[in-house]
C-alpha positions in Angstrom: 0.4 0.1 -0.2 1.2 3.4 -0.6 2.8 5.3 2.7 2.5 8.6 1.7 1.0 11.1 -1.4 2.2 14.5 -1.0 0.9 16.6 -3.8 0.8 20.1 -4.8 3.0 21.5 -2.6 5.4 24.3 -2.9 8.5 24.3 -0.4 10.0 27.8 0.5 11.9 29.3 3.2 14.4 26.2 3.2 17.4 27.9 1.6 19.7 30.1 3.8 18.1 29.6 7.2 21.8 28.9 9.1 20.5 26.3 10.9 22.8 23.7 8.8 20.5 21.1 6.5 17.2 22.6 5.7 15.0 20.3 4.0 11.5 19.6 2.9 11.4 16.0 2.6 13.8 14.2 5.1 13.7 10.8 7.0 13.7 9.7 10.1 16.5 7.6 11.6 14.7 4.9 13.5 15.5 2.0 12.0 13.4 -1.1 12.3 13.7 -3.6 9.4 16.4 -2.0 7.3 14.4 -2.0 4.1 12.6 0.6 3.2 8.6 0.1 2.8 6.6 3.4 2.9 6.2 3.9 -0.6 5.5 7.5 -1.6 4.1 9.2 -4.2 4.8 13.0 -5.5 3.0 15.1 -7.7 3.5 18.5 -8.4 6.3 19.2 -5.8 8.9 22.2 -6.1 10.8 23.9 -3.9 11.8 27.6 -4.4 14.7 27.1 -5.6 14.4 24.9 -7.9 16.4 22.0 -6.6 14.8 18.6 -5.8 13.4 19.1 -1.7 14.4 15.9 -0.8 17.8 14.8 1.2 18.7 10.9 1.9 21.7 10.7 3.4 20.4 10.4 7.1 18.9 6.9 5.8 22.1 6.1 3.9 23.8 6.6 7.6 21.6 4.2 9.1 22.3 1.5 6.1 18.8 2.0 4.4 19.6 2.3 0.9 16.5 1.0 -0.9 14.3 4.1 -0.7 13.0 5.2 -4.2 9.9 8.1 -4.3 8.1 7.9 -7.8 7.3 11.6 -9.3 4.2 11.6 -11.2 4.9 15.3 -12.4 8.1 16.2 -12.1 7.4 19.5 -11.1 10.4 19.2 -8.5 12.9 18.9 -11.2 14.7 21.7 -13.1 13.8 19.0 -16.1 10.2 19.8 -17.0 10.0 18.6 -20.7 9.8 14.7 -19.2 7.7 12.4 -20.8 6.5 10.0 -18.3 6.9 9.3 -14.2 10.2 9.8 -12.4 12.0 8.2 -9.5 14.2 9.7 -7.2 17.0 6.9 -5.7 19.1 6.9 -3.0 22.5 6.6 -3.6 24.0 3.0 -2.9 20.6 1.5 -4.2 20.4 -1.6 -6.3 17.5 -0.3 -8.0 20.1 1.5 -9.9 21.8 -1.5 -11.1 18.2 -2.0 -13.5 17.7 1.7 -14.3 19.7 3.1 -17.5 22.4 5.4 -16.3 21.7 7.7 -19.2 18.1 8.1 -17.3 19.8 9.6 -14.2 21.1 12.7 -12.8 23.4 11.8 -9.3 22.9 14.6 -6.6 25.7 13.9 -4.4 24.9 16.2 -1.4 21.9 14.8 -1.0 22.7 11.5 -1.4 20.4 10.7 -4.3 20.0 10.4 -8.0 16.9 11.4 -10.2 15.9 8.9 -13.0 13.5 10.3 -15.5 11.1 8.4 -18.0 11.3 5.7 -14.6 8.4 3.9 -13.1 9.6 2.0 -9.9 7.3 -1.3 -8.0 8.3 -2.8 -5.3 8.1 -6.8 -5.1 8.4 -8.4 -1.8 9.1 -12.0 -0.4 8.1 -13.7 2.8 10.1 -16.8 3.6 10.7 -19.1 6.8 12.6 -16.9 9.5 14.0 -20.0 10.8 17.3 -20.9 9.7 17.6 -18.4 7.0 19.6 -15.7 8.7 21.8 -14.0 6.4 20.2 -15.3 3.2 20.7 -12.9 0.1 17.4 -12.6 -3.2 19.7 -12.3 -6.2 17.8 -10.6 -9.2 19.2 -10.7 -12.5 17.6 -9.3 -16.0 16.3 -12.2 -17.9 17.4 -10.6 -21.3 21.0 -9.5 -19.9 21.9 -12.2 -16.7 24.7 -10.8 -16.1 22.9 -7.8 -14.8 21.9 -8.7 -11.4 21.5 -6.9 -8.1 21.7 -9.1 -4.6 19.6 -7.6 -1.5 19.7 -8.4 2.2 17.0 -9.9 4.7 14.9 -7.2 6.1 13.7 -8.8 9.9 13.2 -6.8 12.8 14.7 -8.6 15.8 12.4 -6.6 18.2 14.2 -6.4 21.8 11.0 -6.2 24.3 13.2 -5.5 27.2 12.7 -8.5 28.9 14.6 -11.7 28.1 11.6 -14.1 27.8 9.6 -11.4 26.3 12.0 -10.9 23.8 12.4 -14.7 22.7 8.4 -15.2 22.8 8.0 -12.4 20.1 11.1 -13.2 17.8 10.4 -17.1 17.5 6.6 -16.3 16.7 5.7 -18.0 13.4 3.7 -15.5 11.8 6.6 -13.0 11.9 8.3 -13.9 8.3 11.5 -12.8 7.1 11.4 -10.3 4.5 13.1 -9.9 1.1 12.4 -7.0 -1.5 13.2 -5.8 -5.1 12.6 -3.0 -6.7 12.1 -3.0 -10.8 11.4 -0.9 -13.6 9.4 -2.9 -16.2 11.0 -5.4 -17.6 11.5 -9.7 -17.2 13.9 -11.1 -14.5 14.7 -14.1 -12.7 14.9 -14.5 -8.8 16.8 -17.1 -6.6 17.3 -17.4 -2.8 21.0 -18.1 -1.6 22.7 -19.4 1.3 25.8 -18.4 3.0 27.8 -20.1 1.0 26.2 -19.0 -2.4 24.2 -21.6 -3.0 20.8 -21.5 -4.8 17.9 -23.0 -2.2 14.5 -22.9 -1.1 13.3 -21.3 2.2 10.8 -23.5 2.6 8.2 -21.8 1.1 8.2 -18.3 -0.9 5.4 -15.7 -0.7 5.4 -13.2 -3.2 3.6 -9.8 -3.2 3.8 -7.6 -6.2 3.1 -3.9 -4.0 0.7 -1.9 -5.6 1.7 -0.3 -8.6 2.6 3.9 -8.0 2.6 4.7 -12.1 1.1 4.0 -15.3 4.3 1.8 -16.6 5.1 -0.1 -13.8 6.7 -3.8 -13.7 3.9 -6.1 -14.6 2.8 -9.1 -12.1 4.3 -12.5 -13.3 7.3 -10.5 -14.6 9.7 -12.4 -12.1 10.8 -15.9 -12.0 11.3 -17.2 -9.1 13.7 -20.5 -9.3 12.9 -23.1 -7.2 15.7 -25.6 -6.7 15.1 -29.6 -7.7 14.4 -31.7 -4.7 16.8 -34.0 -4.1 16.6 -37.6 -3.6 14.8 -38.5 0.1 13.9 -34.9 0.8 10.3 -35.1 0.8 10.5 -38.2 2.2 10.0 -37.1 5.9 8.8 -33.2 5.8 9.8 -32.6 10.0 13.6 -31.2 10.2 15.2 -31.9 13.2 12.2 -33.6 14.7 14.4 -35.1 17.5 15.4 -31.4 18.6 19.5 -33.2 18.8 20.6 -30.7 16.0 21.8 -28.3 18.3 22.6 -28.6 21.8 21.6 -24.4 22.0 18.9 -23.5 19.8 15.5 -25.1 18.5 16.9 -25.5 14.8 14.4 -25.0 12.5 11.5 -25.0 15.1 9.1 -22.2 16.0 6.1 -21.3 17.8 2.3 -20.3 17.6 2.0 -18.8 21.0 3.1 -20.4 24.3 7.2 -19.7 22.8 9.3 -22.5 22.5 12.7 -23.4 24.1 15.1 -26.7 23.8 14.9 -28.7 27.0 18.2 -30.6 27.3 17.3 -34.1 28.8 13.8 -33.4 29.0 12.9 -36.0 26.1 12.6 -39.3 25.8 15.8 -41.5 27.3 17.3 -38.4 28.6 17.3 -36.6 24.9 16.7 -33.0 24.2 13.1 -32.0 23.5 11.5 -28.6 22.8 9.5 -27.2 25.2 6.3 -24.7 25.5 6.2 -22.5 28.3 3.5 -22.9 30.8 0.9 -20.2 30.4 -2.6 -19.6 32.0 -3.8 -17.7 29.6 -4.6 -19.8 26.5 -5.0 -23.5 25.7 -3.6 -22.8 21.9 0.2 -22.9 22.6 1.8 -24.7 19.8 5.4 -25.4 18.7 5.6 -24.8 14.8 8.0 -25.5 11.7 7.4 -24.4 8.2 7.3 -27.2 5.4 8.8 -27.7 1.9 6.1 -26.2 -0.5 8.0 -28.2 -3.1 7.1 -31.7 -1.4 4.1 -30.5 -0.9 3.0 -29.7 -4.5 4.6 -32.6 -6.0 2.7 -35.5 -3.1 -0.6 -33.9 -4.1 -3.1 -36.5 -3.8 -0.7 -38.6 -1.2 -0.5 -39.2 2.2 2.2 -38.6 5.3 2.2 -40.3 8.3 2.8 -38.2 11.4 3.9 -39.1 14.8 5.1 -37.1 17.8 5.7 -37.6 21.6 4.4 -35.1 23.9 5.1 -34.9 27.8 2.6 -32.7 29.7 3.7 -31.7 33.3 2.6 -29.0 35.8 4.0 -26.2 37.7 5.5 -28.6 40.0 6.6 -30.8 37.4 4.1 -33.9 37.9 3.6 -35.5 34.7 0.0 -35.3 33.6 -1.5 -37.8 31.5 -4.1 -36.8 28.9 -7.0 -39.4 28.3 -8.7 -38.3 24.9 -12.0 -39.1 26.3 -11.9 -37.1 29.2 -9.4 -33.8 28.4 -8.5 -32.0 25.8 -5.7 -33.4 24.7 -2.2 -32.7 22.4 -3.1 -32.7 18.3 -1.6 -31.3 15.2 -3.1 -29.0 12.7 -2.2 -27.1 9.5 -2.3 -23.1 9.1 -1.6 -22.4 5.4 -1.8 -19.1 3.4 -3.7 -19.7 -0.1 -1.9 -17.9 -3.3 -4.8 -15.5 -3.4 -3.6 -14.0 0.1 -6.4 -15.8 2.4 -5.2 -17.6 5.6 -6.7 -21.2 6.6 -6.6 -23.3 9.8 -7.5 -26.8 9.5 -7.0 -29.9 12.2 -7.0 -32.2 13.9 -4.5 -34.5 12.0 -3.7 -36.1 14.0 -4.5 -36.8 18.1 -3.1 -38.7 21.3 -3.2 -42.2 21.3 -4.8 -42.9 24.6 -2.9 -46.5 25.5 0.8 -45.8 24.1 3.2 -44.7 26.0 7.5 -44.4 25.8 8.0 -43.3 29.6 5.8 -40.4 30.5 5.3 -39.5 26.6 2.7 -40.1 24.8 1.9 -40.7 20.8 0.7 -38.5 18.8 -0.2 -39.7 15.7 -2.6 -39.4 12.5 -2.7 -39.3 8.6 -2.8 -36.6 6.3 -3.9 -36.6 2.9 -1.9 -33.5 0.7 -5.2 -31.5 -0.7 -5.3 -29.8 -3.8 -5.6 -27.0 -1.2 -2.5 -27.6 0.5 -0.6 -28.3 -2.4 -1.4 -25.2 -4.0 -0.4 -22.7 -0.9 2.2 -20.3 -0.9 3.1 -21.3 2.8 2.1 -24.1 5.1 3.0 -24.3 8.9 2.7 -27.3 10.6 1.6 -27.2 14.6 1.5 -29.1 17.3 -0.8 -27.4 19.8 -0.9 -28.3 23.9 -4.8 -27.9 23.9 -4.8 -27.3 27.6 -4.0 -24.0 29.7 -1.5 -24.7 32.8 1.1 -27.0 31.6 4.1 -27.4 30.2 4.3 -29.6 27.2 7.7 -31.4 25.8 8.1 -32.5 22.2 10.4 -34.9 20.6 10.7 -37.4 17.7 8.1 -36.0 15.6 7.9 -37.1 12.1 6.2 -36.7 9.3 6.6 -39.5 6.6 5.5 -40.5 3.3 4.4 -44.5 3.4 5.7 -45.0 -0.4 9.7 -43.6 0.7 12.6 -45.8 1.4 13.4 -46.7 4.6 12.0 -47.0 8.1 8.4 -45.6 9.0 8.6 -44.0 12.6 5.7 -45.0 14.4 4.8 -47.6 11.6 4.2 -51.1 13.4 5.2 -53.2 10.7 7.5 -50.6 8.5 11.2 -51.9 7.7 13.9 -50.1 10.5 15.5 -48.3 8.1 17.7 -45.4 9.7 16.1 -46.1 12.9 18.5 -49.3 12.5 15.6 -51.7 14.5 15.2 -53.9 11.4 11.4 -54.0 11.3 9.5 -56.8 10.4 9.3 -55.9 6.2 11.4 -58.4 4.2 12.7 -56.7 0.9 14.7 -53.5 1.9 17.9 -53.7 0.9 20.5 -51.9 3.0 17.5 -50.4 5.4 17.3 -52.7 8.1 14.4 -54.9 6.7 16.2 -57.6 4.7 18.4 -58.3 1.8 16.1 -57.8 -1.6 19.0 -59.2 -3.6 18.8 -62.6 -2.5 15.6 -64.4 -4.3 13.8 -61.0 -3.0 13.3 -61.4 0.8 15.1 -60.9 3.9 15.2 -62.2 7.5 12.4 -60.7 9.8 14.1 -61.3 13.0 18.2 -61.6 12.9 18.9 -59.4 14.9 20.6 -55.9 15.4 22.2 -56.6 12.1 19.7 -56.6 9.7 21.9 -55.4 7.0 20.8 -56.2 3.1 24.7 -56.3 2.6 25.9 -58.9 4.8 22.5 -60.9 5.0 22.9 -61.7 8.8 25.2 -64.0 8.6 26.0 -63.8 12.1 23.2 -62.3 13.8 21.6 -65.2 15.6 18.4 -66.0 13.6 19.1 -63.9 10.4 17.4 -66.6 7.5 18.6 -64.8 4.4 19.6 -65.7 1.3 16.2 -67.2 -0.2 16.9 -68.8 -3.2 14.6 -67.4 -6.1 15.2 -70.7 -7.4 13.3 -72.5 -5.5 11.3 -70.2 -3.6 13.4 -69.4 -0.4 14.5 -73.3 0.2 17.3 -72.3 2.1 17.4 -73.2 5.9 20.2 -72.7 8.1 22.2 -70.1 6.1 24.0 -69.0 9.5 27.4 -70.0 9.6 27.4 -69.9 13.0 24.7 -72.6 13.0 22.8 -70.4 15.6 19.5 -71.2 13.7 20.0 -74.2 14.6 20.4 -73.3 18.0 16.5 -72.3 17.5 17.8 -68.5 18.6 15.3 -66.9 16.8 13.5 -70.1 14.9 13.7 -71.2 11.1 11.1 -71.9 8.6 12.0 -74.1 5.6 10.0 -73.1 3.1 9.2 -76.2 0.4 11.5 -75.9 -2.9 8.7 -77.1 -5.3 7.3 -73.3 -5.0 3.6 -74.8 -4.5 3.3 -72.5 -0.8 5.0 -72.6 2.1 5.6 -75.1 5.0 7.0 -74.9 8.8 9.7 -76.3 9.6 9.4 -79.3 11.7 10.1 -77.5 15.0 7.2 -75.0 14.2 9.2 -72.0 13.3 10.6 -71.8 16.4 13.3 -73.5 19.1 12.5 -76.4 21.6 14.1 -74.4 24.5 14.1 -70.5 23.5 10.4 -70.4 22.4 11.7 -68.1 19.5 9.8 -67.4 16.2 10.4 -67.5 12.6 11.2 -64.1 10.6 7.9 -62.8 9.3 6.9 -66.2 7.2 6.9 -68.6 10.3 4.7 -68.6 12.9 5.0 -68.3 17.0 6.7 -70.8 18.4 4.9 -73.2 20.9 7.2 -73.4 24.3 6.5 -69.7 26.0 9.5 -70.0 28.7 9.4 -66.2 28.9 9.4 -63.0 26.1 11.1 -64.6 23.7 12.6 -62.2 20.5 9.4 -63.5 18.3 6.5 -62.6 21.1 8.1 -58.9 20.7 7.7 -59.0 16.9 4.3 -59.7 15.0 1.8 -62.3 15.8 0.2 -61.8 12.3 2.3 -63.9 10.0 2.9 -62.1 6.2 0.9 -59.2 7.7 2.3 -56.8 5.1 2.5 -59.4 2.6 5.9 -58.8 1.4 6.5 -62.4 0.7 4.4 -61.8 -2.8 1.7 -64.1 -1.8 -1.7 -64.6 0.7 0.0 -67.4 2.7 -1.6 -67.8 6.6 -4.6 -65.9 5.0 -7.8 -67.7 3.8 -11.5 -66.5 2.7 -14.2 -67.1 5.6 -16.0 -68.9 2.8 -13.2 -70.3 1.4 -13.3 -68.3 -1.9 -9.9 -67.1 -3.4 -8.2 -64.1 -1.6 -6.9 -61.5 -4.0 -3.0 -59.7 -3.6 -3.5 -56.2 -5.1 -1.4 -52.7 -6.1 -0.7 -50.1 -5.4 -0.6 -51.5 -1.3 -0.1 -48.6 1.6 3.7 -47.8 0.9 2.7 -47.5 -2.8 3.5 -49.0 -6.2 5.9 -51.5 -5.2 3.8 -52.5 -1.9 0.9 -55.0 -1.7 -2.5 -55.6 -0.1 -5.0 -57.9 0.6 -8.5 -57.8 -1.1 -11.1 -59.6 0.0 -14.9 -58.6 -0.7 -16.8 -57.6 2.4 -13.4 -58.3 4.3 -13.6 -62.0 4.4 -10.4 -62.5 5.4 -8.9 -64.1 8.6 -5.7 -66.1 9.7 -5.5 -68.2 12.9 -2.9 -67.1 15.3 -1.3 -69.7 17.7 -3.5 -69.2 21.0 -0.2 -70.5 23.0 1.5 -67.3 22.1 -0.9 -65.1 24.1 0.4 -64.5 27.6 -2.0 -63.8 30.7 -2.1 -60.3 31.8 0.3 -59.0 29.3 -1.1 -55.9 26.8 -1.3 -56.1 23.3 -1.1 -53.3 20.6 -3.2 -53.7 17.4 -2.6 -51.7 13.9 -3.3 -52.0 10.5 -4.2 -49.9 7.5 -7.2 -50.2 5.3 -9.1 -48.6 2.3 -12.7 -49.3 0.7 -13.5 -49.5 -2.7 -17.1 -50.2 -4.2 -18.1 -52.8 -6.9 -16.2 -50.6 -9.7 -13.5 -49.5 -8.0 -14.5 -46.3 -6.3 -13.4 -45.3 -3.0 -15.7 -45.1 -0.2 -16.2 -43.5 2.8 -16.7 -43.8 6.3 -16.8 -42.6 9.5 -16.5 -44.6 13.5 -19.6 -45.6 13.6 -19.9 -47.7 9.8 -15.7 -48.3 9.2 -14.3 -51.4 9.4 -13.4 -53.1 12.7 -10.3 -55.6 13.7 -11.9 -58.6 15.7 -10.3 -61.7 17.5 -12.5 -64.3 17.1 -12.5 -67.2 19.6 -13.5 -70.4 19.9 -13.4 -72.6 23.0 -15.1 -75.8 23.9 -17.3 -75.1 21.0 -18.6 -71.8 22.2 -17.3 -68.8 20.0 -17.3 -65.0 20.8 -15.8 -62.2 19.4 -13.5 -58.9 20.7 -13.0 -55.9 19.0 -9.6 -55.0 19.2 -8.8 -52.2 16.8 -11.4 -49.6 14.8 -10.9 -45.8 13.8 -12.1 -43.1 15.9 -13.0 -39.7 14.8 -14.3 -37.9 11.6 -13.6 -39.0 8.0 -11.5 -37.2 6.6 -11.0 -38.8 3.1 -11.0 -41.6 0.7 -7.8 -42.8 1.3 -5.9 -44.8 3.3 -7.0 -45.0 7.0 -5.6 -46.4 10.4 -6.9 -49.1 12.5 -5.4 -49.1 15.9 -6.4 -50.1 19.1 -5.2 -52.7 22.1 -6.2 -55.4 24.7 -4.8 -57.4 27.4 -4.3 -61.0 27.5 -6.6 -62.8 29.9 -8.1 -66.5 30.1 -10.1 -65.9 27.0 -7.0 -65.7 25.1 -4.5 -68.2 26.7 -6.8 -71.2 27.3 -8.8 -71.0 23.7 -9.1 -73.5 21.4 -8.5 -71.1 18.4 -8.1 -67.7 17.7 -8.3 -66.1 14.5 -8.2 -62.1 13.4 -10.7 -61.5 11.8 -12.4 -57.9 10.0 -16.4 -57.3 10.6 -18.2 -53.7 9.8 -18.1 -53.8 6.2 -21.1 -53.2 4.0 -22.4 -55.6 1.7 -21.1 -55.5 -1.9 -18.1 -53.3 -0.9 -14.4 -54.7 -1.2 -12.1 -54.2 1.7 -8.3 -53.9 1.4 -5.7 -54.2 4.1 -1.5 -53.9 4.9 0.1 -53.7 7.5 -1.5 -55.8 9.9 0.1 -56.3 13.3 -0.7 -57.5 16.4 2.2 -57.3 19.3 3.0 -57.3 23.1 3.3 -53.9 23.8 5.7 -54.4 26.9 9.3 -53.2 28.1 10.1 -56.7 28.3 10.5 -56.1 24.4 13.7 -54.4 24.3 13.2 -54.5 20.4 9.4 -53.5 19.9 8.9 -51.5 16.9 5.7 -50.2 17.2 8.0 -46.9 17.4 11.2 -46.8 16.2 13.2 -44.1 18.0 14.3 -41.6 15.3 17.4 -40.5 17.6 19.3 -44.1 17.4 19.5 -47.7 17.3 18.6 -47.7 20.9 15.7 -49.6 22.2 12.2 -48.3 22.8 10.2 -49.0 25.9 6.8 -47.9 25.1 4.2 -49.7 27.2 0.4 -49.7 26.6 -1.5 -48.4 30.0 -4.9 -49.5 30.6 -6.9 -50.9 33.0 -9.1 -53.5 31.2 -9.1 -55.1 27.5 -12.0 -52.8 26.4 -10.7 -51.0 23.4 -9.2 -47.9 23.7 -8.5 -46.6 19.7 -6.6 -43.1 18.1 -9.3 -40.5 17.5 -9.2 -38.2 14.6 -7.8 -40.6 12.3 -8.0 -39.9 8.7 -11.2 -42.5 7.6 -12.4 -43.5 3.9 
């Protein structure tokens, strides 16, 4: 907007005053951002001696060098016959790089140049304020690439007189970092440079063409902003420094929406770092926040991201508050964005507290985000994790927002590959990422200990059955050079060489002494003399269908089951499809332990008869159940479902838990099934998981630590085995 319009004014009496410098228009020496944005329009302005009634020296002394005034009717100049608008430009301004020198008359005593037939317009760029200090904006003429100008950032660091208030003010997410360029009419190319001179993308760029003050101004769209290509893996996880370990001093990449933010060493999971909001009595909307890379959102429109975060709430005395979503307003994730037309939108929740999953005093926040057209086309998108209650401090750790189709580990995913988290996971076939090798027949070991490396095939890792020869469908057993498989440290599964399915080994996939399970394709061992490695894994065999067939699953009406692609992780993944959800799998009932807690999860979608997505809500979405048979009597227990309102017809999460009791331990048979699927609708499932939630399971991988390969010690916390499931999960 125009800062001032000065017209039809004649200045007189400013010469020969004996008071030093006397000038009609001067500049205040109060500096904030360091960039001039008080765009001023002159018209029919004159001084009695015919000189220009403007002095820009004081502004230059303060380091502000990008000042210009538009003179519509150049009566202020000694040159009267000018065929258009003119501009008064401060000395040293980068604007002068783009104005032909023959149009400008310098006035060194007034620290300015008067450029005739020059109409200027300012374009402003707002970018992520986090980690963009000392970046530069470089602008070059398209038809003359050697004619360029670089401008510094404009950011007002405001001292509030109090350390706390100063920190609060200067880390607010809405306080963008600004860059401006002022140009005559033409075509230009703009790019952002880091401190090393490299072309970078500062998370987002909001471009604003300021008001045109004259008729021949720069037209909108005349500047092409360079968007660097996304590097491989750069969009796998949209959260940067989610584990708070990028610095020992600063909350790198993180900002806040009210409530402040600090780095809290030692307050994270396992004594690591965490981010914290300040305790605040005034509002429940305090949030830690981070801007997302808009390039990744644009590239992934229509896809999903899985959100995971850990939060701990404490009161003023340091006592931990466990938040119950059924009773309390618990932390949740939202997005705040600015559309291209300048309007703002705010949407939440995309992820909420999972009531029964804890890691020490930390609770899990989890959900799915569909990248909609509105999100992907926005100029900026802010991810925020809101405390949602007053009078508490919120600590935040291990935040991630990952694309399920990306390679490597998926923190927060029960059956994902271990990837960089170092746990090996339960997903065969991911070479070099801890899920087993993909070059020896395409399948790796699911148990393999701490060294599930696709390069060394777990040959010495106590149970890693690798080298499954593609010629005989994996008929190799005992591939461990140290014979640790024969010693039953993890179990062995023997696939027959005929290629006609899969047979278990004669020890039922486990040792007679260790009670271990086979990896992934095997079944839980029958000896239950303690917590075995297998019990800490997935009780559902072939829960992610990576073996390439439907083994261990059957149709309740003895019809053929179908594997389809894409699965949850994209076109390279498989999922199980069944009309009306008639798939089931019998579990090893002897693997259940009395009094122990179990966590249940899965991913699903619904399709109608012609393959169109079908929506559901928490009442009509499918449920996962355990069907128990004991002495001919059948009973059914719901163990996982969706809660919250539906957000899209895409993949959704089933989540729940239960406690083992005599109905599980003593049952003659236990099957996992799916119910509540509408007539004629096809249910597609993937990544089905049932496993112990107990600190005894030192390598539990429901939530893998994003910080290191150290074991996670999450637990289930619930009084009964009644279903407790996550709320506000994306549902079809």
